[in-house]
Structures are given as structure tokens and as C-alpha cells.
C-alpha positions as CSV (number, residue, x, y, z in Angstrom):
1,M,115.5,124.2,-13.0
2,L,117.1,122.5,-16.0
3,A,120.5,124.1,-15.0
4,A,120.1,122.9,-11.5
5,L,119.3,119.3,-12.7
6,T,122.4,119.5,-15.0
7,W,124.6,120.6,-12.1
8,G,123.2,117.9,-9.9
9,V,123.9,115.2,-12.5
10,L,127.4,116.4,-13.0
11,S,128.2,116.5,-9.3
12,E,126.5,113.1,-8.5
13,V,127.6,111.0,-11.4
14,I,131.2,111.0,-10.3
15,R,130.4,109.9,-6.7
16,P,130.5,106.1,-6.2
17,A,128.0,106.4,-3.3
18,S,125.4,107.6,-5.7
19,W,125.5,104.4,-7.8
20,R,123.7,102.0,-5.5
21,R,122.3,98.7,-6.9
22,T,118.9,100.2,-7.7
23,V,120.5,103.1,-9.6
24,R,122.8,100.8,-11.5
25,G,119.9,98.6,-12.5
26,E,117.9,101.6,-13.7
27,F,120.9,102.8,-15.7
28,R,121.4,99.5,-17.4
29,R,117.7,99.2,-18.2
30,T,117.6,102.7,-19.7
31,L,120.8,102.2,-21.6
32,R,119.5,99.0,-23.2
33,Q,116.3,100.7,-24.1
34,A,118.0,103.7,-25.6
35,V,120.7,101.9,-27.6
36,G,118.7,98.8,-28.5
37,G,115.6,100.7,-29.3
38,G,117.3,103.4,-31.3
39,L,119.9,101.3,-33.1
40,A,117.7,100.2,-36.0
41,T,116.3,103.7,-36.5
42,T,119.9,105.1,-36.4
43,M,121.2,102.6,-38.9
44,V,118.3,103.3,-41.4
45,T,118.7,107.0,-41.0
46,A,122.5,106.7,-41.5
47,V,122.0,104.7,-44.7
48,L,119.7,107.4,-46.1
49,A,122.1,110.1,-45.0
50,G,125.0,108.3,-46.7
51,L,123.0,107.9,-50.0
52,A,121.5,111.4,-50.0
53,M,124.4,113.4,-48.6
54,V,127.7,111.7,-48.7
55,A,127.4,109.9,-52.0
56,E,125.9,113.0,-53.7
57,A,128.6,115.2,-52.3
58,L,131.3,112.9,-53.6
59,Y,129.6,112.6,-57.0
60,W,129.2,116.4,-57.6
61,L,132.6,117.3,-56.2
62,G,134.1,114.6,-58.5
63,L,132.4,116.2,-61.5
64,A,133.7,119.6,-60.5
65,G,137.2,118.3,-59.9
66,Q,137.2,119.3,-56.3
67,Q,137.6,115.9,-54.6
68,Q,140.0,117.5,-52.0
69,L,137.0,119.4,-50.6
70,A,135.1,116.2,-49.7
71,G,136.7,115.8,-46.3
72,P,136.2,119.4,-45.0
73,I,132.6,119.5,-46.3
74,L,131.7,116.1,-44.8
75,V,133.2,117.1,-41.5
76,T,131.5,120.4,-41.4
77,V,128.0,119.2,-42.5
78,L,127.8,115.6,-41.4
79,V,129.9,115.3,-38.3
80,R,129.5,118.7,-36.8
81,E,125.8,119.5,-37.5
82,I,123.7,116.7,-39.0
83,T,124.8,113.8,-36.8
84,P,124.1,115.5,-33.4
85,L,120.8,116.9,-34.6
86,L,119.4,113.6,-36.0
87,I,120.6,111.5,-33.1
88,G,119.1,114.0,-30.7
89,L,115.7,113.7,-32.5
90,I,116.0,109.9,-32.5
91,L,116.7,109.8,-28.8
92,L,114.0,112.3,-28.1
93,G,111.4,110.3,-30.0
94,R,112.5,106.8,-28.9
95,S,113.7,107.4,-25.3
96,G,112.7,110.9,-24.3
97,T,109.0,110.2,-24.6
98,V,109.4,106.9,-22.7
99,A,111.1,108.8,-19.8
100,V,108.2,111.4,-19.8
101,Q,105.7,108.6,-19.5
102,E,107.5,106.7,-16.8
103,V,108.4,109.6,-14.6
104,G,105.0,111.3,-15.2
105,A,103.2,108.2,-14.2
106,L,105.2,107.9,-11.0
107,Q,104.6,111.5,-10.2
108,L,100.9,111.4,-10.9
109,G,100.6,108.1,-9.0
110,G,102.3,109.5,-5.9
111,Q,105.3,107.1,-6.0
112,T,107.8,110.0,-6.1
113,R,106.4,111.4,-2.8
114,A,106.4,107.9,-1.4
115,L,110.1,107.5,-2.2
116,A,110.9,110.9,-0.6
117,A,108.9,109.9,2.5
118,Q,111.0,106.7,2.8
119,G,114.2,108.7,2.7
120,I,115.0,107.8,-0.9
121,D,116.0,110.7,-3.2
122,P,113.9,110.6,-6.4
123,F,116.6,112.5,-8.2
124,L,119.1,109.6,-7.6
125,V,116.7,106.9,-8.6
126,L,114.9,108.5,-11.5
127,V,116.9,111.3,-13.0
128,L,120.6,110.4,-12.5
129,P,120.5,106.9,-14.2
130,R,118.4,108.2,-17.1
131,A,120.6,111.2,-17.7
132,A,123.8,109.2,-17.6
133,A,122.4,106.4,-19.8
134,L,121.0,108.8,-22.5
135,A,124.3,110.8,-22.6
136,L,126.3,107.6,-23.2
137,A,123.7,106.3,-25.7
138,S,123.8,109.6,-27.6
139,F,127.6,109.4,-28.0
140,T,127.5,105.7,-29.0
141,L,124.7,106.1,-31.6
142,G,126.4,109.3,-32.9
143,V,129.6,107.5,-33.6
144,L,127.8,104.6,-35.3
145,F,125.7,107.0,-37.3
146,A,128.6,109.0,-38.7
147,L,130.7,105.9,-39.5
148,T,127.8,104.1,-41.2
149,A,126.9,107.2,-43.3
150,L,130.5,107.6,-44.4
151,V,130.8,103.9,-45.3
152,I,127.5,103.8,-47.2
153,G,128.4,107.0,-49.0
154,F,131.8,105.7,-50.0
155,V,130.3,102.4,-51.4
156,S,127.7,104.3,-53.3
157,G,130.3,106.7,-54.6
158,S,132.5,103.8,-55.7
159,L,129.5,102.3,-57.6
160,L,129.0,105.6,-59.3
161,G,132.7,105.9,-60.2
162,S,133.1,109.1,-58.3
163,V,135.5,107.8,-55.7
164,Q,139.0,106.6,-56.2
165,G,141.1,104.6,-53.7
166,S,140.2,102.4,-50.8
167,L,137.7,102.9,-48.0
168,W,140.6,103.3,-45.5
169,D,142.1,106.1,-47.7
170,F,138.7,107.8,-47.7
171,L,138.2,107.6,-44.0
172,D,141.8,108.8,-43.4
173,H,141.0,111.8,-45.7
174,V,138.0,112.6,-43.6
175,L,139.9,112.3,-40.3
176,A,142.7,114.5,-41.7
177,A,140.1,117.2,-42.4
178,M,139.0,117.2,-38.8
179,Q,140.6,119.9,-36.6
180,V,141.6,119.5,-33.1
181,V,138.5,121.3,-31.9
182,D,136.3,118.8,-33.7
183,F,137.6,115.9,-31.6
184,A,136.3,117.9,-28.5
185,V,133.2,119.5,-29.9
186,F,131.7,116.3,-31.4
187,P,131.8,114.2,-28.2
188,A,130.7,117.3,-26.2
189,K,127.7,117.8,-28.5
190,M,126.6,114.2,-28.4
191,V,126.9,113.8,-24.6
192,L,125.2,117.2,-23.9
193,I,122.4,116.5,-26.3
194,G,121.7,113.1,-24.7
195,L,121.9,114.7,-21.2
196,L,119.4,117.4,-22.1
197,V,117.0,115.0,-23.7
198,A,116.9,113.0,-20.5
199,L,116.7,116.1,-18.2
200,T,113.9,117.8,-20.1
201,A,111.9,114.6,-20.2
202,C,112.4,114.0,-16.4
203,L,111.6,117.6,-15.7
204,T,108.4,117.4,-17.7
205,G,107.4,114.2,-16.0
206,M,108.1,115.4,-12.5
207,G,106.2,118.6,-13.2
208,A,103.0,116.8,-13.9
209,R,100.1,118.2,-11.9
210,P,97.2,116.3,-10.4
211,G,94.5,115.6,-13.0
212,E,96.9,116.0,-15.9
213,D,97.2,113.2,-18.4
214,M,99.9,112.0,-20.8
215,A,98.2,113.7,-23.8
216,S,99.4,117.0,-22.5
217,L,102.8,115.9,-21.0
218,L,104.2,114.2,-24.2
219,P,103.9,117.2,-26.5
220,R,105.3,119.5,-23.8
221,G,108.3,117.2,-23.2
222,F,108.9,116.8,-27.0
223,V,108.9,120.6,-27.6
224,R,111.2,121.2,-24.6
225,G,113.6,118.5,-25.7
226,L,113.6,119.8,-29.3
227,I,114.4,123.4,-28.2
228,A,117.2,122.1,-25.9
229,I,118.7,120.1,-28.7
230,M,118.8,123.0,-31.1
231,I,120.1,125.5,-28.5
232,A,122.9,123.1,-27.4
233,S,123.9,122.4,-31.0
234,L,123.9,126.1,-31.9
235,I,125.9,127.2,-28.9
236,L,128.6,124.5,-29.3
237,S,128.8,125.2,-33.1
238,L,129.4,128.9,-32.5
239,A,131.9,128.1,-29.8
240,A,133.9,126.0,-32.2
């Protein structure tokens, strides 16, 4: 069912006829909630990652005289692995649970059946805008997270005296350490993780049975989203 929803989103998202006014409105609302609601958490987490990971790596590599390894290590650990995983968890906790509640309430209240009876496809109104919005939000927050963590790590490393040169030299060194595949895998990971968070949440909400309550839906949606995030990250890491 998850694969079918994924194919449905990919085939409908490029069709202008699918983006009617109600769908666009739901997309904008979900995007504001995902980016605006997760921005503060993303920034705080990025600051902590910059202090605990980037600054520490620069400090110890400086002591060992291996500053040239800073770029490859940060690209491998921070950009490829940590950023997609943490952003996926933030989206899952901040937006995925909201989607489970919203779609689950509509399903339990019979509104999804009412939409279908009126000739309105619930997939286009409920699933498509949330999937597109969370995919875009995941990529946006991922870029902000990685950039903020690198900047905070550089500033902390400069205060500790373990970094020489300017911020632009440091960022250029990190970019030079990225391979061609990284420029494809990182966006693919971020978009896919956001997409899977939305689809697992919508699938859980639309699968709500009569008499079921949110206390059982939310843990199920969270576990499904977590498994999807880890599997997607693992597959793309192995492919790279």
C-alpha cells in the first residue's frame, strides 16, 4: 500500500490538473506547519550538533595534525547520515503525528467517505498535498540544518583555536570533499524521507477502524514512520 501511494504521488504531482485550489491551499497550510513548526527545533538541534560533532571533530583532528580529513569526515557523518536521520525524526514528531491525527479524525468521522460520495478523490485532497509539502519541507530543513551545524562548529572551533582560515575557506573545503554522488544522494534522501513520513502518517490515519482512538493510531504511525526513515536512509547510503 505504501508503494502504491508513493507511485500515486509521483504520477499525480506533475499533473497541473491535480493541483486545484483546495489542494493548493492544503499544500500551503501543511508546508507552513512543517517548516514553521519544525524550524526552531531544527535550529536548536543543529546548534547542538555543531557543538557536539563538528567542533569536536575539528578540535581532535587539529590535535592529531589531520585537519585535511575534516571535510571527508563531516561529509560522511553529518551530511550523508546524521542530517537526514534527525530531520526525519523532527518531521515525524512535529508534522507526521499531526497528519495522523487529522486524517484519522476525518476517517473516523466519515468525512473521507463523504468526499468520495461527492466525487472528490480523498487521495488528491488529503494525501497528495501533505506528501508534496513534507518532501519539500524535509529538503529545506535539511539544508538549513547542515549549514547551521557547519557554521556553529566552525565558530566554536575558531574560539578553541583548532581552525585556521575563514568561514568561506572552511565551507569550500567541505564542499570540495563532497563527491558527485553526494549532490544526488543528499537531496534524494531528504525528499524521500519527507515523502515517506507523510505517506506512512496518511496511511495510518486512513486505516483507522471504527471504534479506534488516537491513542492507538499515534504510536502505530510513529513506529511506521521511524522504520520507513531508517530503511530509506540505509538503502540510499548503500546505493551511494
